[in-house]
C-alpha positions in Angstrom: 99.0 -162.0 26.1 95.8 -162.6 24.3 93.7 -160.8 26.5 95.9 -157.4 26.1 95.6 -158.1 22.4 91.8 -158.2 22.5 91.3 -155.1 24.5 93.8 -153.6 21.7 91.6 -154.8 19.2 88.3 -153.0 20.3 90.0 -149.6 21.6 91.6 -149.4 18.4 88.2 -150.3 16.3 86.1 -148.3 18.4 88.4 -145.3 18.5 88.5 -145.3 14.1 84.8 -145.6 13.8 84.5 -142.5 16.5 86.7 -140.3 15.2 85.9 -140.7 11.7 82.0 -139.7 12.4 83.1 -137.1 15.3 85.7 -135.5 12.5 82.2 -135.0 10.2 80.9 -132.8 13.2 84.8 -131.3 13.4 84.9 -132.5 17.0 88.4 -133.2 18.2 89.6 -137.0 18.3 90.7 -136.7 22.2 86.8 -137.2 22.8 86.8 -140.2 20.3 89.5 -141.4 22.7 87.9 -140.7 25.6 84.4 -142.2 24.7 86.3 -145.1 23.6 87.5 -145.6 27.0 84.3 -145.8 28.2 83.1 -148.2 25.8 85.8 -150.1 26.8 85.4 -150.1 30.5 81.6 -151.2 30.1 82.9 -153.9 27.7 85.5 -155.7 30.0 84.2 -154.7 33.3 87.1 -152.9 33.9 88.7 -149.2 35.0 92.0 -149.9 35.0 94.5 -151.7 33.2 98.1 -151.1 34.0 99.4 -152.3 30.6 97.7 -149.6 28.8 98.4 -146.8 31.4 101.9 -147.5 31.5 102.2 -147.1 27.4 99.6 -144.0 27.8 101.8 -142.3 29.9 104.4 -141.7 27.3 101.5 -139.6 25.5 102.1 -136.9 27.7 106.3 -137.5 27.6 106.2 -137.2 23.9 103.7 -134.1 23.9 105.9 -132.6 26.5 108.8 -133.1 24.5 107.3 -131.4 21.3 106.0 -128.5 23.0 109.5 -127.8 24.2 110.6 -127.8 20.6 108.7 -124.8 20.0 110.4 -122.8 22.7 113.3 -121.0 22.1 114.5 -117.6 23.6 114.1 -116.1 20.6 110.8 -117.1 19.5 109.7 -116.2 23.1 111.0 -112.6 22.6 109.1 -112.0 19.6 105.3 -112.5 21.7 107.0 -111.3 25.0 103.9 -109.2 25.9 101.7 -112.0 24.6 103.2 -114.6 26.6 104.8 -113.2 29.7 102.1 -110.5 30.6 98.6 -111.5 29.1 99.6 -115.2 30.0 101.6 -114.4 33.3 98.2 -112.3 34.3 95.7 -115.0 32.8 97.5 -118.2 34.8 97.9 -116.2 37.8 94.5 -114.5 38.5 92.4 -117.6 37.1 94.6 -120.1 39.2 94.3 -117.6 42.5 90.4 -117.0 41.8 90.0 -120.8 41.3 92.1 -122.2 43.9 90.6 -119.9 46.6 87.0 -121.2 45.6 88.0 -124.8 45.4 89.8 -124.2 48.8 86.6 -123.3 50.6 83.6 -124.6 48.5 84.9 -128.2 48.3 86.8 -128.7 51.4 90.4 -129.4 49.7 93.7 -129.2 51.2 95.3 -125.8 50.3 98.3 -127.8 48.8 96.1 -129.7 46.3 93.3 -126.6 45.7 96.5 -124.9 44.4 97.6 -127.4 42.2 94.0 -127.6 41.0 93.2 -124.6 40.5 96.2 -123.7 38.3 95.2 -126.8 36.2 91.7 -125.6 35.7 93.7 -122.1 34.6 95.1 -124.0 31.4 93.6 -124.0 28.0 93.4 -126.9 25.7 96.7 -126.0 23.1 96.2 -129.2 21.0 92.4 -128.2 20.0 92.9 -124.5 19.9 96.2 -124.3 17.5 94.5 -127.1 15.6 91.3 -125.4 14.7 93.3 -122.2 14.1 95.1 -123.2 12.1 92.8 -125.1 10.0 90.6 -121.8 9.6 93.8 -119.5 9.0 92.8 -117.5 12.3 96.0 -118.0 13.9 97.0 -115.2 12.0 94.6 -112.8 12.9 95.1 -110.7 15.8 92.8 -112.3 18.1 95.0 -115.8 17.0 98.5 -114.0 17.9 96.8 -113.4 21.2 95.2 -116.7 21.8 98.6 -118.1 20.9 100.6 -116.1 23.7 98.4 -117.3 26.5 98.9 -120.6 25.3 102.7 -120.4 25.4 102.7 -119.3 29.0 100.5 -121.7 29.9 102.6 -124.4 28.7 105.3 -123.1 30.2 103.4 -122.8 33.6 103.4 -126.8 33.3 106.5 -126.9 34.9 106.2 -125.5 38.0 102.9 -127.5 38.6 105.0 -130.8 37.7 107.5 -129.4 40.5 104.7 -129.0 42.6 102.8 -132.0 42.5 106.4 -134.0 43.1 107.4 -131.1 46.4 103.9 -131.8 48.0 103.6 -135.7 47.6 107.4 -135.9 48.9 107.9 -137.8 52.4 110.7 -135.5 53.2 110.9 -134.9 56.7 110.5 -131.2 56.9 109.9 -128.2 54.1 113.2 -126.9 54.4 115.1 -130.6 53.9 112.5 -130.8 50.9 113.4 -127.3 49.3 117.1 -128.4 49.5 116.5 -131.5 47.8 114.3 -130.6 45.0 117.0 -127.8 44.5 119.6 -130.2 44.1 118.4 -132.3 42.1 117.3 -129.4 39.9 120.5 -128.3 39.3 122.3 -131.7 38.5 119.2 -132.6 36.4 119.6 -129.3 34.8 123.5 -129.3 34.4 123.6 -133.5 33.1 120.7 -132.5 30.2 122.2 -129.0 29.2 126.1 -130.8 28.7 124.2 -133.5 26.7 122.1 -131.6 24.4 124.8 -128.6 23.8 127.8 -130.8 23.7 127.1 -134.9 23.2 123.9 -134.8 21.2 124.6 -132.5 18.1 127.9 -134.5 17.9 126.0 -138.0 17.6 123.0 -136.5 15.4 125.9 -135.7 13.5 126.9 -138.5 12.6 123.5 -140.7 12.7 122.2 -138.3 9.8 125.3 -138.9 7.9 124.5 -142.9 7.7 121.3 -141.8 5.8 119.1 -144.1 7.6 115.4 -143.3 8.6 115.0 -145.6 11.3 118.8 -144.9 13.1 117.5 -141.5 13.0 114.0 -142.3 14.5 115.4 -144.7 16.8 118.2 -142.1 18.4 115.2 -139.5 18.8 113.1 -142.2 20.9 116.0 -143.0 22.7 117.0 -139.4 23.4 113.3 -138.8 24.5 113.4 -141.8 27.3 116.9 -141.2 28.4 115.8 -137.7 29.4 112.5 -138.9 31.1 114.6 -141.7 32.7 117.2 -139.2 33.9 113.9 -136.6 35.6 112.4 -139.6 37.0 116.1 -141.0 38.6 116.4 -137.9 40.7 112.6 -137.6 41.8 111.0 -135.2 39.0 108.0 -136.7 36.7 109.3 -138.3 33.4 107.2 -135.6 31.3 109.3 -132.5 33.0 112.7 -134.4 32.1 111.5 -134.5 28.3 110.3 -131.3 28.6 113.5 -129.7 29.1 115.1 -132.2 26.6 112.9 -130.4 24.0 113.8 -127.1 25.3 117.8 -127.6 24.5 117.0 -129.7 21.4 114.9 -126.8 20.2 117.9 -124.7 19.4 119.5 -127.4 17.0 118.9 -127.3 12.9 117.5 -131.1 13.5 114.3 -129.9 15.6 112.2 -129.7 12.2 113.0 -133.3 11.2 112.6 -134.4 15.0 109.0 -133.5 15.5 108.1 -134.7 12.1 109.0 -137.9 12.9 108.0 -137.8 16.6 104.3 -136.5 15.9 102.8 -139.9 14.5 104.2 -141.5 18.0 102.8 -138.6 20.0 99.6 -138.6 19.3 99.1 -142.9 18.9 100.3 -143.0 22.8 98.5 -139.6 23.4 95.5 -141.4 22.0 96.5 -144.1 24.5 96.2 -141.6 27.3 92.9 -140.6 26.7 91.8 -143.8 26.2 92.8 -144.5 30.4 91.3 -141.0 30.7 88.1 -142.5 29.4 88.3 -145.8 31.3 88.4 -144.6 34.7 85.1 -142.0 34.4 82.3 -143.5 36.6 79.2 -142.1 35.6 77.7 -143.4 38.6 79.9 -140.8 40.4 79.4 -138.2 37.8 75.3 -138.6 37.9 75.4 -138.3 41.8 77.5 -135.0 41.2 75.8 -133.4 38.0 74.7 -130.4 39.6 78.6 -129.9 40.5 79.7 -131.0 37.4 77.7 -128.3 35.4 77.9 -125.5 38.1 81.6 -126.1 38.1 82.0 -126.2 34.3 80.2 -123.1 33.9 81.6 -121.5 36.6 85.3 -122.2 35.4 84.3 -121.0 31.6 82.8 -118.1 32.8 85.5 -116.3 35.1 88.1 -117.1 32.5 86.2 -115.6 29.7 85.8 -112.4 32.1 89.3 -112.4 32.8 90.7 -113.1 30.0 88.5 -110.2 28.5 89.6 -107.5 31.3 93.2 -108.2 30.3 92.5 -108.0 26.9 90.5 -104.7 26.9 92.9 -102.2 28.3 94.9 -102.6 25.2 93.3 -104.3 22.2 89.2 -103.6 20.8 86.4 -105.2 22.0 86.1 -107.6 19.3 89.6 -108.6 19.5 89.4 -109.2 23.2 85.8 -111.2 23.3 87.4 -114.1 20.6 90.6 -114.0 22.3 88.5 -114.8 25.7 86.3 -117.6 24.0 89.2 -119.2 22.4 90.9 -119.8 25.8 87.7 -120.4 27.7 87.9 -124.2 27.9 89.8 -126.6 30.2 93.3 -128.1 28.3 94.1 -132.0 27.8 97.2 -131.5 30.3 94.5 -130.7 33.7 93.7 -134.4 32.8 97.0 -135.7 33.4 97.4 -133.7 36.4 94.3 -134.8 37.6 95.6 -138.4 37.2 99.0 -138.1 39.1 97.2 -136.3 42.3 94.7 -139.2 42.5 98.4 -141.6 42.0 100.2 -139.6 44.7 97.0 -139.6 47.0 96.5 -136.2 46.7 93.0 -136.3 45.6 90.4 -138.6 46.4 88.3 -141.0 43.4 85.1 -138.9 43.3 86.5 -135.3 43.6 89.0 -136.6 40.3 85.8 -137.8 38.6 84.1 -134.7 39.3 86.6 -132.7 37.8 87.7 -135.0 34.6 83.9 -134.8 33.5 84.4 -131.1 33.9 87.2 -131.1 31.8 86.0 -133.7 29.1 82.5 -131.6 29.1 84.3 -128.1 28.1 86.5 -130.0 25.2 83.1 -131.0 23.7 82.0 -127.5 23.6 85.1 -125.8 22.3 85.1 -127.3 18.8 81.7 -125.7 18.6 82.3 -122.4 20.1 85.6 -121.5 17.8 83.2 -122.4 14.5 81.3 -120.1 15.5 83.3 -117.7 17.2 82.7 -114.5 15.1 78.7 -115.0 15.4 79.3 -115.1 19.3 81.4 -111.8 18.9 78.7 -110.1 17.1 76.0 -110.6 18.9 78.4 -109.5 22.6 79.3 -106.7 20.5 77.3 -103.6 20.6 76.5 -100.3 19.0 78.9 -98.1 21.8 81.7 -100.2 19.9 80.5 -98.7 16.3 82.7 -95.5 15.7 80.8 -92.3 15.5 81.1 -90.3 11.7 84.3 -88.3 11.9 85.4 -85.3 9.5 87.8 -86.8 7.5 89.7 -83.4 6.8 92.0 -83.7 3.3 92.0 -81.8 0.3 90.0 -83.1 -2.9 91.2 -86.1 -4.6 90.4 -87.9 -7.6 91.0 -91.0 -9.4 92.5 -92.1 -6.0 92.4 -95.7 -4.7 90.4 -95.8 -0.8 91.5 -98.9 0.9 89.3 -100.0 3.6 91.2 -102.1 6.4 94.6 -101.7 7.8 95.2 -105.1 8.4 98.0 -107.2 7.0 96.2 -107.7 3.3 95.7 -103.6 3.7 99.5 -102.7 4.5 100.7 -104.7 1.6 98.4 -103.5 -0.8 99.3 -99.8 0.8 103.1 -101.2 -0.1 102.4 -102.1 -3.9 99.8 -98.8 -4.7 103.2 -97.1 -3.8 105.8 -98.7 -5.6 103.4 -97.8 -8.6 103.3 -93.9 -7.5 99.4 -94.4 -7.7 97.5 -91.9 -4.9 95.5 -93.6 -2.2 93.7 -92.8 1.1 93.1 -95.9 4.2 90.0 -95.8 6.1 90.3 -98.1 9.2 88.1 -98.2 12.4 91.1 -99.6 15.0 92.9 -96.7 16.4 95.7 -99.0 17.3 96.5 -99.5 13.4 95.1 -96.3 12.5 98.4 -95.4 14.8 100.3 -97.5 13.1 99.9 -96.3 9.9 100.2 -92.8 10.8 103.6 -93.6 12.6 104.9 -94.7 9.1 103.7 -91.4 7.2 100.3 -93.7 5.5 97.6 -91.7 4.1 95.4 -93.6 6.9 92.5 -92.5 8.6 90.2 -93.1 11.7 86.7 -93.9 10.1 83.7 -96.7 9.6 83.7 -97.4 5.6 79.9 -98.9 6.8 78.7 -95.2 7.0 78.1 -93.3 3.9 79.1 -89.8 5.1 82.6 -91.3 5.7 82.8 -92.9 2.0 81.8 -89.5 0.8 84.4 -87.8 2.7 86.8 -89.9 1.2 85.7 -88.6 -2.0 84.4 -92.0 -3.0 82.4 -90.4 -6.2 85.6 -89.3 -7.7 87.6 -92.7 -6.8 89.0 -95.2 -9.2 88.4 -97.7 -7.0 87.6 -99.5 -3.4 89.6 -102.3 -2.4 88.1 -104.2 0.6 91.0 -105.3 2.8 88.8 -106.7 6.0 88.6 -110.3 7.2 85.6 -110.1 9.0 83.0 -111.6 6.9 80.4 -109.6 8.5 82.0 -106.6 8.3 82.9 -106.9 4.8 79.6 -107.6 3.9 78.4 -104.5 5.3 81.2 -101.8 3.6 80.1 -103.7 0.6 76.6 -102.9 0.9 77.1 -99.4 2.0 79.5 -99.3 -1.4 76.6 -100.6 -3.2 73.4 -98.4 -2.0 75.6 -95.3 -2.1 74.7 -95.0 -6.1 78.3 -93.8 -7.6 78.7 -97.0 -9.3 82.1 -97.4 -7.7 84.5 -100.2 -9.3 85.2 -102.1 -6.1 87.8 -105.0 -5.7 86.7 -108.0 -3.2 88.7 -110.7 -1.8 86.3 -114.2 -0.9 87.3 -117.7 -0.1 84.4 -119.6 -0.1 81.6 -120.6 -2.5 78.5 -119.1 -0.3 80.2 -115.8 -0.2 80.9 -115.6 -4.6 77.0 -116.0 -4.5 76.4 -113.5 -2.2 78.8 -110.9 -3.8 77.6 -112.0 -7.5 74.3 -110.2 -7.2 76.0 -106.7 -6.5 76.2 -105.9 -10.1 79.4 -105.1 -12.8 81.1 -102.9 -10.3 81.9 -105.6 -8.3 85.2 -107.4 -8.9 85.5 -111.1 -6.9 89.0 -112.2 -6.5 89.3 -115.8 -5.1 92.0 -116.1 -2.6 92.8 -119.2 -3.0 93.3 -118.7 -6.8 95.5 -115.8 -6.3 97.7 -117.2 -4.5 98.0 -120.4 -6.9 98.7 -117.6 -9.8 101.5 -116.0 -8.2 103.0 -119.5 -7.4 103.1 -120.5 -10.5 104.4 -117.7 -11.5 107.3 -117.5 -9.5 107.8 -121.3 -10.4 107.7 -120.5 -14.0 110.5 -117.8 -13.3 112.5 -120.4 -11.4 112.8 -122.3 -14.2 113.7 -119.9 -16.9 116.5 -118.6 -14.7 117.7 -122.1 -14.8 117.6 -122.6 -18.4 119.3 -118.8 -18.6 121.7 -119.9 -16.5 122.3 -123.3 -18.2 122.8 -121.5 -21.5 
């Protein structure tokens, strides 16, 4: 017991110190936990600890349960193209390419190569979604496309877990194996569905009435562990049972409270899981195969970028395709769990496991830097071919009208407000799909590049009341502002900004440029609504 406590103390201390340092450089905590595991292995001279490993397994269990909570039939249907078309194509194409490559290049068995290949096709939900949420890009077009692909990848984990269970089974024949697996799966699904649909809601109703947070959390923990035990009892992985339980509970009214209460347990146990991953890294094997690690890393990331880019380029602008492809080019944390399962089932040797683990970890380390500079990278990869040619905007002469640059979400809201007040407007948009959307709504949306003088003059900028720039791309926003500044008409221009650097940039443009700080504007609206609610309550009490 003393040895375990000493190990636990050193591990938590290392994890805290490393993650505090890494957070300053916007690196994910996963990397801190993995490096902690490496330190632990060196300090205590071990590469495997049964006690920590058993605890760490439940990190994946709780991860799969919370992922299951995010799934509901209604939610998936609203994103059906992004999830079931883009996601399916990404996983299938990249998984197939990697499987064939591994089988013939590394001389890996076909069954194992298939599982590894599709594991490499998965991306890091934890890193990507957290970063997109933090920087607000989850609401951008590329953010929604990345989210759809990540959601399908989470679904794809289920057949991967089933394949490991099936391929590692000692059944005498494939037919017997399939029949046994399908029968067990049917019984498991019926049991979990019955419990989730009829028993769980009733139990939680009485638990909630006790007004005890302790009882509520204990009930949820029992549910997760119980579902995992049932799955394991019928020959499946703990994670699969937790995922199914999460999906069933996702339809209940307690979903959000359950998710909020479980996140601390999930994150803590996931930390232990990644510590055990670090403990198993052997630098001797990695250095011996350094060339293989680097080449495999580059090949995997490049193939994923090319595949996603090709899938999205058919229907979206090049910039959206590039940014989405860069967002999901890394390998996900669940691949580490799959490699560990393959190794424990004697389907993968230790040296190959080490090489694959190193590739995953390196891709995770690179990812935050890619996501932080994704706009700049996309700017470099875009060519002049993507710049729209000047297009004649055929409209009658206008005066005292408003020119809206951009018809994204903010642009659409601005147009709605202008229409409500009966004010004349004209929208310039370079995304053809958004132009078509505006035209379908009978809006005055025109295809044109607002960074070009001829386009602005065709929109009668010389006689307009003001220009409102609503584009979210910082570089394009600056280009439009510069074009308006240099055109020489002293036009009133409204620009929203979010940071100090942007304010400094546009503050030198002159008095005609009116800067609106996004956070301040939102705060003003929130306070106005809150005060209005108070006035309404006072009126009701009179």
